N, C-alpha and C positions, 0 to 999 in steps of 0.2 A: 504494500500499499505506500501511496506517495503522500507525504505531508506537503500541504498547500497552503500558501497565503494569497490572498486577493487584495489589490490596491486599485481602488476606484473612486473618484471623487464625488460622482453623482450617486447618492444614496439608492434611488429606485434600481438604478442598474447594478449597484452592489448587492442589493437584496436579490435580484433575479440570478445573479451569478452565483450567489450561495446556494440558492435552490438548485439550479441546473448542476453545478459542480458536486454539490453535496449529495446528489442523488447517484453520482458515479461510483460504483462499489471500489474502484481502485484509488480514489482520493480520500484523503482526511483532512479537513479544512483545520488548521491549527491558529489562524489568525486573518481577520479582515480589517481593513484600514480605509477610510475615506481621506485621510491626510497622508501624503507621501513621505513627510519628515517624521511622523510617528512610526510609520512602516520601517524606515531606515534605522531608527533608534532601537526597534525591537529585532531587527534582522539577525544581528549576531547570537542573540540569545535564542531565537526560534530554530534558526539554521533550517529552512524548508528545503524540500527536494524540488519543489515547483514554486515560481512566483508568477502569478497572472498580473500584469502592470498595465493599467490604462496608459496611453501614450500622452494625451492632451490633459495635463493637470496643472493647476497654479502651484507657485512656490517652487515646484521642483517637478519638472516633466518626467514622463516614464523612461526616456532614453538616459536622461542624466541619473535618475534612481538606478536604473540598471548597471550604469557604469560604476556606480558607487558600491552597489552590492557585489559586482564582481571584484572590486578592489578588496572587499572583505573576505569573500568565499567564492571559489570556483566550482563549488560543489551544486549549487542551485541552478537550475535550468530556467531561463527566462522565457515567457510567453506573452507577448504583447496584445493588447485588444485596442483596436483602433476603427474609427469610422472611415479612414482614409488609405487607400492602398498604396499611396505614394511613400508612406512611412516604412514599407516594408525593407527597403534598401538600407536605410538608416538603422532599422532594428538589427539587421545581420551585422552592422559594423560593431555592435556592442555584444556580438557573440549570443544573440538571442537563438533560442531553440526553435521557436516558431512564432507566428502571429496568427490572431484570429480576427476577422472583420466583424464589427458590430452590426446587428443585434447578435450576442452570442447564443448559440443554439446547442442543443444536446448532441446534434450531429458533428458540429465542429469539435466539441469536447470528445466525443467518440473517436474522431480522427486522430487527435491529439494522443489520446490514451493508447490508441493502436502503435502509433510511433514509438511511444515510450516504452511499451511492453516489449516490442520487437527489439529495441536497442538492449533492454536489460536483459532479455533471454539469451542474446548473443554474448553478452559481457559475463554473465553470472555463471559460476561453477554448475555442474550438472545437478549436484545434490540440493542447490537452492532453487531450482527451477520448478520444483513441484508447486501446483497451484491448489487452492482450496476453493470451496463454494463459498459465495458472499451472500449473507442473509441480513437484512435490515428490518427491525420490528419497530424502531422508534421513528415518528414522522412518516409513517407509511407502513406498508408491508411489501417487501420485494425479496425475490430469491433468484439468484444467479448462479448457473453451475461454474466449474473452474475455468471454463473457456469464456466466461463472460456473458453467456446467452442468457436471457430472461426465461424463467421457467413459467410456462403456460399451464394452468391447472385445467384437467378435464372436466371437472365440476366444481362448483362453489363450495360444496361440502368438503371435498378433497382438501382444498385450500385452507378452509376454516379448521379442519382437524389438524392439519400440520401446524397452524398458527397456535392452536390450543396447546399441542404437545411442546412448541418451543417456548411457551409461557410455563411450562412445568417440565423443565428438562431433567432427565434422569431419575424421574420419578414414577413409582408404580401407581397407576390410575385405574381405578376400577371401572369395569366395562359398562356397568349400569349407570355409574354417573357420567361417563362420556355419553352414553345414549341419551340420557335425559337432559344434558346441557346442550347436545347439538340437535335433538329432535324432541323439544319437550312437549309437543302436542301429539306424539304417535304412540300407539300402544306398545307394549314391550316387545312383542314378536318382531313387529315390523322395524322398530328401531334398533333391535340387535341384528337383524339381517342387514339393514342399512349401514351398520357400523362396520359389520364384517366385509362387506364390498368397499366401503370406503377405505379401510384399512388395506385391503389387497391393492386398490388404485394407487393410493399413497406410497405403498412400498415399491411398486412398480416404477412410478415417477422418480423417486429417490435413487433407484438403481440405475434407470435409463439416464439420468442426469449426473450421476457420480456425486451426489451430494455429500456423501461420507457420514452418514447418519443410519441407524438401523432401528427398527421397530420390533421390540422383542414381546412374545406373548408370555405373561405371567400366570400365576395361578388365579388371581382375581381379575386380570384385565391386560394392560399393555403399557409399555415403557419406552420412551424415545431414549436411545443411547447415542449421545453426542460424539463420543470417541475423541478424535484429535480436531475436529472442527468447532470453532467458536463463532460467536456473532454478538451484536451489540447487547441484546438482553442478558445473555449468559454471563457476559463480563460484569454487568451490573449486578447480577444475581450472586456471583461468586465474589464479589469485590467488597472490601471492608470500607464503608463510605466515611469513616471518620477521619478529621484531618489533624494529626497531633502537630504538624508544623515543619516536617523535614522536607527537603527538596524532593526526595523519592515519592512522598505522599502527594505533593503538589503535582508532580509529573502524573502520577496515576489519576488524581482528580481532574487534571485538565484533559486526560485522555478520555475518561468517563464522560465529561460534560461535551466533548466534541462527538461522542458516539450518539448521545442524546439530541437527535435532529427534530424532535417534535413529540407528540403525545404517542403512546403505545397503540400500535395498529391503527393509525390515524385513517379515518375515511372507511374504515370497516365497521359496520353496524352490529358486531358481535355482543349480545347482552352480558356474556359471561365474563367479558373483559373490564366492566366498568370498574369494579373494585380494584383490579390490578393496575388500571390506568391511573386511578387516584393514588395509589400506593407508589407507584414508580414516580409519579409527579411530585409527590412530597419528598421522596428521597433525592431527586434532583434538585428540588428547591433548597433543601437542607445542605446539600452538596456545594452549590454555588454560593450560599450564604456564608458557609464556612470558610470556602476559598477566597471569597471577596474579603472577608474579616481578616484572613491571613496576609493578604495583599495590602490592605489598609495598615495592618500593625507594621509592616515593612515600608510604608509609604510609597507603594509602587502604585501610584494613582491610575497610571494608564492601563495598566493590567487589570485593576479592579474595575475600571470603567467598561474595557472591553468585554469583560465576563458578563457584566450586568446588561450591557446592550445585547449580547447574544442571548441571554436569558429572556429579555423583553420582547425579541423578536419571536418568542414561542407564547410566552404569557404576557401578551401585550398590555393588560390593564391591571397587573399586579402592583397595588398601591404601595406596599412594603417596600418592594424593590425599586420602585420609582422614586420614593423618598431617600432610600440609601444612596441611589445614584446622585441625587441632588445634594446629599450630604457629602459626598466624594468632591463634587464640583466645588463646594464651598470650602472644603478643607485643602484642596489643591490650588486655591485662589482663581478657579475659573467662574467667576460670578455671573458673566454674561450668559454662560451656557445654562445656568439654572433657569433663567427666564425663557429661553429659547425651549429647553427641555418641557418645562411646565406648560408652555402654550401648545406644543405638539401633543402633550398627554391631554390636556383639555379638550382639543379638538377631536382626538380619536375616541375619547369617552363620550362626547356628545354625539358623534356620528354612530358608535357602535351601540350605546346603550339607551340614547334618546334622552339624556338627563345630564344635569349639571354635575361635575365631579365633587366628591365630598368636601366639605368646607374645610375640614382639617389639612387637606393637601394644599389648598391655596393659602392658609394660615402658615403652613410649613414654609411654604415659598417665600411668602412675605417677610418672615422672621429672619431671613438670611440678610435682609437689606435694613 
């Protein structure tokens, strides 16, 4: 998986790129910036494999930024995004890996990915070339085989059954509970028959696509054995989310935050997932809060800001986190940003909820001045 940063001064374009690049199973976004100077300040610490850079930016354009990044490290591959084809020649003068014409599309990212994977497969030792399936449960539900092909499910219930197993990995699940959760309005005999057929279809899909999982029959039901394959929810499930304060703990927390790209099985209307979705949302919120507080204690304001901005891109109306972000702006001496941020929050609150924001929020903002 390639570690990625994105530098784009237009916020709507940046948000679109986060979605498109974030959905690619081969990319892990570790930083996004609308200010090129902030990106440069964080570059040595982040050490990304790939940097997507907008060419036309104020203060420091993408070509200048790429040159400075090259001076710091020659490890990062630079990919420019631009609306103007004539920048291509200049791009390659600073040893750019590639460039993409705006608007950025999934096909363009796919083309870049293919180039990257081909180059890495030629240069990597044989023992490192083994690939694994890619499974995403946070921010949607997507399964790709080791070749990167999207798995197409033969029935909706086959897909739902696999999603259920992924939420309860390596656990013995009673077959009657499974039948009741997936076919709640069906009599026992029919539900049991459907479960048996759906298990058969699922095992066949997993084998055909070399997913690397196995479904075992137990005395009372079934068990999904994950073996050597991992995925975002499994990492969350197995990780200790407390943050004692060491650098290693912070690195783990940052990785888990990057894996949480949205609500559990987003856009899937499975009734059984509701409680799990709330639970993982609370774990993610606690993780972000602890990580932000750790950065605040170290006076690493930019890191704390980026973490909260990423959180609010998922939970856009979380009042506690908005207040915490305004606190950080105040502590870091960025008072102008407090007003700008509150006005943005106020506008979105009115638009989405059709009411005025809580008076406590406005009072909190006014108290900074």
